[in-house]
N, C-alpha and C positions, 0 to 999 in steps of 0.2 A: 649671573643672577639678575633677574629682572627687577627694575625699580618699581615699587608699588605705585599705583595711580594716586594722584592727589584726590582728596575727598572734600567736598564743600557742602555745607548746610545753608539753604535759603529759608529764612524764617517766615516770610509773608507770602505763602502760597496762594493767597486770594488775589494778589495783585497781578495785572497783566504784565507789568514790568518784570515780575519774578519769572514768568514764562520765558520772556526774552532772554533773561540772564541764564536760565537753565539751559536753553538751547545753545547759547553761545559757549558756555562752559563745557557742555557735553561734546560739542563739535571740536573742542581742543583736547579731548581725551580725559577730561576731569569727571570723576564720579560725582553725580549730583543727588543730594538728598533734599527733600522739601518738608517743611513743617507748615501746617495750616490748622485753623480752628475747626473747619467743617470739611466733610468729605466731598462736598461739591466744589471745592476750590479748584480753579482752572488748572493750576500748575501740577496738582496731584495726578492729573490724568495724562500728562505729557509722556510720550514714549522716551523722552530724553532723561527722565528721572529714574534713578536706580532704586531708591527707597522713599517711602512716604510715611510721614509721622503726623498723627493728630496731636496737637498741643493746645493748651488753654490759651484764651485770648490774652494778648499782651496788654490790652487796654483795660479789660474787665477784671483780669486776675494776674496782675504783674508778678506777684510772688510765685504763684504756681507756674507761670510761663518761664520764669528764670530757673526754677528748680527743674523743669522739664528739659531746658537747654543744657543744664549741667549734666543731667542723666544721659542725654543723647551724646554729649561730648565725651563723657567717660566711656560709653559703650562703643562709639564709632571712631573716635579720635580724629575729628575734622582738622584739616589744615587751615580752614577759614570758615567763618560764619557770616553770612550776608543778611542783614536785616531787610 
């Protein structure tokens, strides 16, 4: 039986550093999901990202952002969430 791939959510898809992290994790066989406020976020368009999620702004709507993360965690069962 094959061990399931580890799965990580990166929450700040707008940041260039998120793209660097996504590339590094994917190169180690980790399934990368990214959350971002806007569709134009750089990391959402990376070929290293398995799933893309639009989420509310953590600064403008912190409660809605937290609720979105809880929903994503319940649905996908992340091993880690990277802010």
